[in-house]
LOZATOR-285808 format. One record per atom (N, C-alpha, C, O, CB): residue in three letters; x, y, z. Coordinates in pm, whole numbers, plus 50000, padded with zeros to 5 digits. Glycine has a CB too. Layout:
alaXYZ
...
This chain:
met364233883847976
met365233880347876
met365743892747805
met366933894847785
met364663870547776
ser364723901147767
ser365113913447697
ser365873922747789
ser366843929247749
ser363883920447640
arg365403923347914
arg366123932048008
arg367563927348029
arg368523934948034
arg365403932548142
gly367613913748042
gly368973908348061
gly369843911347942
gly371033914347955
gly368923893448085
gly369203910347817
gly370003913047698
gly370423927447691
gly371583930547661
gly369233909447573
val369483936347720
val369813950547719
val370873953747822
val371833961047797
val368563959047744
ser370653947847941
ser371623950248048
ser373003945448008
ser374023951748036
ser371173943248177
gly372983933847940
gly374273928447895
gly374923937547793
gly376123940047799
gly374103914547837
arg374113942547698
arg374693951347597
arg375223964147659
arg376293969047624
arg373663954647489
ile374443969647753
ile374873981947819
ile376173979547893
ile377063988047891
ile373803987047915
thr376273968347957
thr377493965148032
thr378693964247941
thr379763969447971
thr377323952048109
arg378493957247827
arg379613955847734
arg379993969347674
arg381173972247657
arg379273945947622
asp378973977647642
asp379273990847589
asp380013999347692
asp380954006647660
asp377973997847545
ser379563998247816
ser380224005947922
ser381674001747938
ser382564010147953
ser379494004248054
leu381913988547934
leu383293983647946
leu384153988247830
leu385323991547846
leu383313968447956
ser383543988347711
ser384293992547592
ser384674007247603
ser385804011147572
ser383463990147465
arg383694015547648
arg383994029747662
arg385024031947773
arg385874040847763
arg382714037647692
gly384954023847880
gly385934025047988
gly387354021847941
gly388324028547978
gly385554015748103
asn387444011247858
asn388764007747806
asn389304018747716
asn390504021847718
asn388713994547730
asp388414024647635
asp388844035647548
asp389374047347630
asp390364053747593
asp387684040447460
lys388704049947743
lys389174060747829
lys390554057747886
lys391414066447895
lys388184063347942
val390744044947925
val392054041147981
val393144042747876
val394224047747905
val392014026548033
leu392834038347751
leu393824039047645
leu394114053347600
leu395224056547559
leu393374030947528
ser393094061947608
ser393244075347555
ser393724085547657
ser393984097047622
ser391954079747499
arg393834081547782
arg394194091347884
arg395674094847881
arg396054104947941
arg393824086148020
gly396584086747811
gly398014089747802
gly398784084947924
gly398264077148004
gly398234104647785
phe400064089947939
phe400924085848050
phe400644094448172
phe400274106148162
phe402404086748011
thr400844088348286
thr400714095848410
thr402014103548435
thr403024101048370
thr400384086548529
val401964112648530
val403144120448566
val404254111448617
val405424113548586
val402794131048671
val403894101348695
val404894092048749
val405584084548637
val406804082748639
val404254082148847
glu404824080048538
glu405404072748425
glu406354081548344
glu407414077148300
glu404294067348334
ile405964094048325
ile406834103448252
ile408134105848328
ile409204106148269
ile406104116948228
leu408024107548461
leu409214109748541
leu410144097748537
leu411364099248523
leu408834112848685
leu409564085948548
leu410384073848542
leu411084072548408
leu412254068848401
leu409524061448569
ser410364075548303
ser410954074948169
ser412084085048154
ser413124082048096
ser409884077348062
ser411874096948207
ser412894107348200
ser414144103248276
ser415264105248229
ser412364120448254
val413944097348395
val415094092948475
val415864082148402
val417094082448400
val414634087748612
leu415164072648343
leu415824061848270
leu416584067148150
leu417724063048125
leu414804051448226
leu415964076248075
leu416644082147959
leu417874090148000
leu418914089647934
leu415674091147881
ala417744097648111
ala418884105448159
ala420044096348200
ala421204099148170
ala418464114248277
ala419714085448271
ala420754075948312
ala421414069548192
ala422634067948189
ala420164065048404
leu420604065848092
leu421154059947970
leu422054069847897
leu423134066347849
leu420024055147878
gly421584082347888
gly422394092547822
gly423694095147894
gly424734096847830
gly421614105447811
ala423654095548028
ala424874097648106
ala425864086348086
ala427064088548077
ala424534099048254
gly425334073948079
gly426204062548055
gly426884063147920
gly428074060247908
gly425424049748067
val426124066947819
val426674068147684
val427734079147679
val428794077247620
val425564071047581
cys427444090547741
cys428404101647744
cys429684097847817
cys430784101147772
cys427784113947810
ala429544090847929
ala430724086648005
ala431584076947924
ala432804078047923
ala430314080048138
thr430924067547856
thr431664058047773
thr432374065047659
thr433524062047628
thr430714047347718
leu431664074447596
leu432274082047485
leu433444090347534
leu434474091247467
leu431224091047418
lys433304096547652
lys434384104747708
lys435614096247737
lys436744100347708
lys433924111847835
gln435394084347795
gln436504075347825
gln437204070947697
gln438434070047693
gln436014063247903
ala436434068247595
ala437024063947468
ala437864075047406
ala438954072547355
ala435924059747370
leu437364087547411
leu438114098847357
leu439394101447438
leu440444104347381
leu437234111347356
glu439284100247571
glu440464102347655
glu441504091547629
glu442704094347625
glu440074102347803
ala441044079147612
ala441984068147584
ala442664070147450
ala443854067447435
ala441244054747586
glu441914074847352
glu442494077447220
glu443514088847226
glu444584088047165
glu441384080847118
ala443174099347301
ala444104110647315
ala445374106347386
ala446474110447349
ala443444122247391
leu445234098047490
leu446404093247564
leu447284084547475
leu448504085847476
leu445974085347689
ala446654075747398
ala447424067147308
ala448164075247203
ala449314072247169
ala446504057047240
thr447514085647151
thr448154094347052
thr449334101747113
thr450394102947051
thr447144104446994
thr449154106747236
thr450234113747305
thr451424104647331
thr452564108447308
thr449734119647437
arg451134092347380
arg452224083047409
arg452954078947282
arg454174077147283
arg451684070647479
leu452224077347173
leu452864073847046
leu453774085246999
leu454884082846953
leu451814070646938
ser453284097547011
ser454094109046973
ser455354109947058
ser456434112447005
ser453284121946986
glu455214107747190
glu456374107947278
glu457354096847242
glu458564098947242
glu455934106547424
arg456834085047212
arg457694073747176
arg458494076547050
arg459684073547043
arg456864061247158
leu457834082246952
leu458514085246826
leu459594095846845
leu460674094846787
leu457504090046721
arg459314106046929
arg460314116346956
arg461534110447025
arg462664113346989
arg459714127447041
val461284101947126
val462384095947201
val463204086647111
val464434087347110
val461834088147323
glu462534078147036
glu463254068946948
glu464064076446843
glu465184072546811
glu462264059446880
gly463494087346790
gly464174094846685
gly465494100646731
gly466504098946663
gly463294105846635
ile465514107446846
ile466754113846891
ile467754103446941
ile468954105246921
ile466464124047001
val467284092747004
val468204082347051
val468904075646933
val470114073546936
val467454071847135
glu468144072246831
glu468744065846714
glu469704075146643
glu470754070846594
glu467664061146618
his469364088046638
his470254097746574
his471584098646649
his472654097846587
his469584111646567
leu471524100246781
leu472744101246860
leu473534088246857
leu474754088346850
leu472414105147003
ala472814077046862
ala473494064046859
ala474264062246729
ala475394057346730
ala472484052746876
gln473654066146619
gln474344064946489
gln475564073846484
gln476614069846433
gln473384068446374
ser475434085946536
ser476554095346533
ser477694090646623
ser478864091546585
ser476094109146577
leu477364085646741
leu478384081146834
leu479014067946791
leu480224065946807
leu477794079746973
ala478204059046736
ala478734046246690
ala479634047846569
ala480454039146539
ala477604036746658
ser479494059046498
ser480314061746380
ser481524070346411
ser482244074446319
ser479484068346273
ala481764073246538
ala482874082046575
ala484204075946529
ala484434063946540
ala482894084346728
val485084084646478
val486384080146429
val487494088046500
val487284099246547
val486494081846275
asn488654082046504
asn489804088146570
asn490654095746470
asn491164090046374
asn490644077546641
leu490814108546494
leu491654117046409
leu492704123946498
leu492464125946617
leu490784127746332
pro493854127646441
pro494884134346521
pro494394147646578
pro493804155746506
pro496124136646438
ala494634149746705
ala494364162546772
ala492894166246778
ala492554177046826
ala495114173446704
val492024157646730
val490584160346736
val489934148746812
val489994137346766
val489964161846591
pro489314151346926
pro488704140347002
pro487584133646923
pro486734140446864
pro488174145447136
ala487584120546922
ala486514113246854
ala485174116046921
ala484144117546854
ala486794098146854
val485204116847052
val483994119647130
val484364129147244
val485404127447308
val483344106547186
ala483524138947267
ala483714148047381
ala482354151947435
ala481424154547359
ala484534160647339
gly482234152347565
gly480974156147626
gly481204162247762
gly481984156947841
gly480044144247636
glu480524173147791
glu480704179847919
glu479594190147940
glu479014195347845
glu482084186547927
gly479324193048066
gly478394203748098
gly479084217048083
gly480184219148134
gly477854202048240
val478444226148013
val479064239247989
val478354250348067
val478874261448078
val479044242547841
ala477194247448119
ala476424257048199
ala475334249148271
ala475014237948231
ala475814268548110
pro474754254748377
pro473664247748446
pro472544244148349
pro471954252848285
pro473124256248560
gly472244231248341
gly471174226848253
gly471534225848107
gly470664223448024
gly470024235848267
thr472814227648073
thr473244226947933
thr474424217347920
thr475374217947999
thr473634241047879
phe474364208547822
phe475394198447802
phe475794198347654
phe474934199247566
phe474904184247847
glu477104197347629
glu477584196747491
glu478154182947463
glu478924177447542
glu478644207647465
leu477774177547350
leu478274164647306
leu478844166447166
leu478164171547077
leu477154153647308
arg480104162347146
arg480744163847016
arg481214150246966
arg481714142047042
arg481924173747023
ser481034148146838
ser481414135346778
ser482054137846642
ser481504145246560
ser480184126046765
thr483204131746617
thr483874132746488
thr483504120746404
thr483754109346444
thr485424133746506
val482914123046289
val482444112146204
val482844114846059
val483244125946024
val480904110246216
phe482724104545977
phe482904106045834
phe481524107245771
phe480754097645769
phe483704094145774
gly481224119045719
gly479954121245653
gly480044118445504
gly481074113645458
gly479474135445676
pro478994121345429
pro478984118945284
pro480084126345210
pro480574121745107
pro477644122845226
ser480474138145264
ser481494146145195
ser482844146145267
ser483684154645241
ser481014160445181
gly483044136545357
gly484314135645427
gly484144137445577
gly483024137345628
gly485274145845373
pro485284139045649
pro485204140245795
pro484504153145837
pro484674163545775
pro486604139645856
glu483734152145944
glu483034163745998
glu482924162446148
glu482984151546204
glu481644165245934
trp482764173646211
trp482614174246356
trp481194178546388
trp480734188946342
trp483644183946420
arg480504170346467
arg479114173246504
arg479064177646650
arg479614171346739
arg478204160746482
arg478394188646670
arg478264194246804
arg476784194746843
arg475984201546778
arg478894208446812
tyr476424187646948
tyr475054187346998
tyr474994195347128
tyr475804193447218
tyr474564172747020
val474024204147136
val473814211947258
val472474207447317
val471414209447258
val473824227547229
leu472554201347435
leu471374196147504
leu471024205647617
leu471854208147704
leu471624181547558
ser469824210947615
ser469454220647718
ser467994218847759
ser467184213147686
ser469684234947668
gly467684223947878
gly466314223647927
gly465884209747971
gly466654200047963
gly465374228747821
lys464654208948016
lys464094196048056
lys462584196348036
lys461974206848024
lys464444192748203
asp462014184248033
asp460574182648013
asp460124189747885
asp460684187447779
asp459794187948136
ser459104198347895
ser458554204747776
ser459494215247718
ser459304219547604
ser457224211147808
glu460514219547794
glu461454229747748
glu462734223547689
glu463624230747644
glu461814239147863
ala462814210247689
ala464044203747643
ala464254205647493
ala463324204547414
ala463994188847677
leu465514208547457
leu465894210447317
leu467214203447290
leu468074202447377
leu466004225547283
val467374198647168
val468654193547120
val468964200746989
val468204199646893
val468644177847101
lys470084208146988
lys470484215346868
lys471764209246812
lys472594203946886
lys470684230346899
leu471904209946680
leu473044203746612
leu473764213846524
leu473134221546451
leu472594191746528
gln475104213746532
gln475964221146441
gln476914211246374
gln477384201846438
gln476754232446516
val477184213346247
val478074204446173
val479204212746112
val478954222246038
val477304196646061
leu480444209146145
leu481614216246096
leu482424206846008
leu482904196546054
leu482474221646213
lys482574210245882
lys483334202045789
lys484834203345821
lys485324214345843
lys483054206245641
leu485524192245824
leu486954192145850
leu487684190345717
leu487964179245674
leu487334180845950
ala487974201545654
ala488604201245522
ala490084204445535
ala490444215245581
ala487924211145425
gly490944195145496
gly492374197545499
gly493024192145625
gly492444192845733
gly492654212245488
thr494234186745611
thr494894180445725
thr495264190545832
thr495294187145950
thr496144173045680
his495534203045794
his495914213045896
his494744215545991
his494924216046113
his496364226245828
gln493544217245935
gln492374219546019
gln492084207046104
gln491734208146221
gln491134223245933
ile492224195446043
ile491974183146116
ile492934181646234
ile492544176846340
ile492084171046023
gln494204185746215
gln495214183546318
gln495194193846430
gln495724191046538
gln496554183346255
gly494624205546411
gly494774214846521
gly493794226246531
gly493464230246643
gly496064220246516
glu493334231746423
glu492554244046432
glu491264242346510
glu490914251146590
glu492244248946294
val490534231346489
val489234229946555
val489354225946701
val488344225546771
val488404219846482
val490544223046747
val490694219546888
val490454231546978
val490104229847095
val492084213846913
ser490624243546926
ser490464255647006
ser489024260647007
ser488784272646994
ser491374266646955
glu488054251247022
glu486644255447015
glu486224264047132
glu485194270747125
glu485744243347010
glu487014264147242
glu486674272547356
glu487224286747342
glu486894295347424
glu487174266247484
ser488054289447243
ser488664302547229
ser487664312647175
ser486564309047134
ser489894301847138
glu488064325447177
glu487184335947128
glu486934334546978
glu485894338846928
glu487784349647158
glu487884328446907
glu487734326446763
glu487234312346733
glu487694306046638
glu489054329046691
ser486314307646815
ser485784294146799
ser485174292346660
ser484414300946615
ser484744291246906
pro485484281446592
pro484904279146460
pro483394276946465
pro482714278146362
pro485554267146396
trp482854273846584
trp481414271446595
trp480614284446585
trp479414284046555
trp481104264546727
ser481244295746608
ser480514308446612
ser479874311946477
ser478924319746473
ser481444319646654
thr480374306346369
thr479824309446237
thr479004297946179
thr478564298646064
thr480934313046142
val478814287346257
val478084275646208
val476644276046256
val476374278046374
val478774262546256
glu475734274246163
glu474294274646197
glu473924263046288
glu474354251746267
glu473444274246068
ala473114265946390
ala472604255646481
ala471134253146450
ala470324262446451
ala472784259946630
arg470804240846422
arg469404237346393
arg468854228046499
arg469544219046547
arg469274230946253
thr467614230146535
thr466954221846636
thr466534208646574
thr465804208446475
thr465734229146698
ile466984197646632
ile466634184446579
ile465714176746673
ile465224166046636
ile467894176346554
ser465474182046793
ser464584175146886
ser464004185046985
ser464694194147031
ser465314163746960
lys462724183247017
lys462044191547116
lys461314182547215
lys460894171447182
lys461054201347049
arg461194187447336
arg460434180847443
arg460954166747473
arg460194158047514
arg458974180047405
val462254164647453
val462884151947490
val464124155147574
val465064161347524
val463264143347363
ala464124150947699
ala465284153047786
ala466304142047760
ala465974130147770
ala464854153147937
val467524145947726
val468564136347689
val469734137347786
val470154148347823
val469044138747543
lys470264125947825
lys471434125347911
lys472414115347852
lys472014104547808
lys471044121548058
val473704118747852
val474734109847797
val475764106947906
val476244116047975
val475424116247672
trp476114093947921
trp477114089648018
trp478254082847943
trp478064077047836
trp476494080148125
phe479464083548001
phe480644077847939
phe481334068248037
phe481324070448158
phe481634089047895
arg481914057647982
arg482674048348067
arg483804041947989
arg483594035947883
arg481744037448125
glu484994043348041
glu486134036147986
glu486264022848060
glu485904021748177
glu487454044647999
asp486764012747990
asp486863999548051
asp487594000148184
asp488654006248195
asp487583989947957
gly487013993748285
gly487613993548418
gly487294005548504
gly487764006248617
gly489073992348405
arg486504015048454
arg486154026748531
arg484634028048547
arg483864020948482
arg486724039248465
asp484234037248635
asp482804039648657
asp482254049048549
asp483004055348476
asp482554045548798
trp480934049848542
trp480284059048449
trp480604073348488
trp480644076748607
trp478754056748447
ser480844081848388
ser481174095848412
ser480274104848328
ser479764100748224
ser482654098648381
glu480094117248375
glu479264126848303
glu480064135048201
glu479504143348131
glu478584136248400
ser481374132748193
ser482194140148097
ser483284131248041
ser483744121848106
ser482804152648163
phe483694134447919
phe484754126647854
phe485284134847737
phe484574142947677
phe484234112647805
arg486584132447707
arg487174138847592
arg488334130147545
arg489334128747616
arg487644153347625
gly488214124347425
gly489294116047376
gly488844106847265
gly487764108547209
gly489874108047488
asn489684096947234
asn489374087347128
asn488454076347180
asn488214075047300
asn490664081247073
thr487934068547086
thr486964058247123
thr487624047247204
thr487094043247308
thr486294052346999
gly488774042047159
gly489514032247237
gly488644021947304
gly488034013447238
gly490324039147340
arg488594022647436
arg487794013147515
arg486574020247576
arg486194017647690
arg488654006747628
leu485984028947499
leu484894037347547
leu483524030947523
leu483274025347417
leu484944051047480
thr482644032047623
thr481244028147611
thr480394040147648
thr480684047347744
thr480914015747702
leu479324042347572
leu478434053647600
leu477034048647628
leu476604038347576
leu478414063547482
arg476324056247712
arg474924053247741
arg474094065647717
arg474334076147777
arg474754048247887
val473114064547632
val472214075747600
val470864073047665
val470254062647641
val472074077647445
glu470394082547746
glu469094081547810
glu468224093047759
glu468644104547759
glu469214081947966
ala467034089747716
ala466114100047666
ala464714097447721
ala464264086047729
ala466094100247509
gln464034108247759
gln462684107047814
gln461804118447768
gln462214130047766
gln462734106647967
ser460584114847732
ser459564124647696
ser458254119947755
ser457714109647714
ser459454126547540
gly457724127447852
gly456504123147918
gly456694109747986
gly457594108248069
gly455354122247817
gly455854100147953
gly455944086848012
gly456804077047935
gly456904065447973
gly454604081048026
glu457434081547828
glu458264072647745
glu459744075047775
glu460204086447778
glu457974074847595
arg460474064247798
arg461894065247830
arg462644053947759
arg462194042547757
arg462124064647983
ile463794057347702
ile464644047547634
ile466074049247681
ile466564060447695
ile464544049147479
val466744038147706
val468164038147740
val468874029147639
val468474017747618
val468404033147887
lys469924034447576
lys470654026847476
lys472144027847503
lys472664038747528
lys470324031847334
val472824016447499
val474264015847521
val474964014347387
val474584005947305
val474624004047617
ile475984022647365
ile476704022747237
ile478184020047262
ile478784025547354
ile476514036247164
arg478744011747179
arg480174008947186
arg480804012647053
arg480744004546960
arg480453993947222
pro481414024747039
pro482024028546912
pro483184019346877
pro483834013946967
pro482504043146918
pro483444017546750
pro484584009046710
pro485904015546751
pro486074027646740
pro484564006546558
ala486834007346798
ala488134012546842
ala489114011946724
ala489994003446720
ala488694004246963
asp488934021146629
asp489794021446511
asp491124028146541
asp491254035646637
asp489094028646396
glu492094025246458
glu493344032646463
glu493094046646404
glu492034049246347
glu494484025046385
leu494054055346418
leu493914068746361
leu493684067646211
leu494474061446139
leu495164077346391
leu492594073546163
leu492264072546022
leu493054082445936
leu493194080545815
leu490784074846002
val493554092946000
val494394102745929
val495674104246010
val495624108346126
val493644116645911
lys496804101145952
lys498064101546025
lys498584115946033
lys498364124045943
lys499104092445957
lys499264119046142
lys499884132146156
lys501054133646059
lys501764124046028
lys500364134346300
glu501224145646012
glu502374148245924
glu503634149246010
glu503614155146118
glu502164161445841
ser504714143545962
ser505954143546039
ser506614157346031
ser507684159446089
ser506914132545987
């Protein structure tokens, strides 16, 4: 009985010490490797998700910036062209290519201080695209009737007018169409039966807007 009891106690003590050894021996090399692989995979997944989120945010920001640039210049040109007025000897709207990759668009409008002539120079494409604006005040009937018509001469009135950049990285194209005719890349004359189409693109954003200026009578009559 005593032997059995002692034997039993020894057995239980041995098992207890064996369990302590199992618990105290730590992780095996295989367990550490498996844990490392799992942690690495989890970390890679988190990094990939974070990278995708950052790229998506950057793309959305870029597209929004492109959209705002395109909308801004289209609305500006649309307002200027839709406000074009007919004056004697001064074309309400004029547009033509003046050099490879350069286009001039002119519009006669009534500004806050009276009639003025706006000259837009569209040049370049993609990231190099620029739109510059010059504004020439039309003061006095003599200037309105004839002086500014000679803008191609050596004494062009535009030579002394400051040109400011109003748009960058937006490629703009303007088309003209008189009723009953096809679209044309050039025009010079009064609004009459004229329709204009403005196309602007920046990156992946593109807008096309059709404008029909009012067909007013001459707002300033010629002197007899």
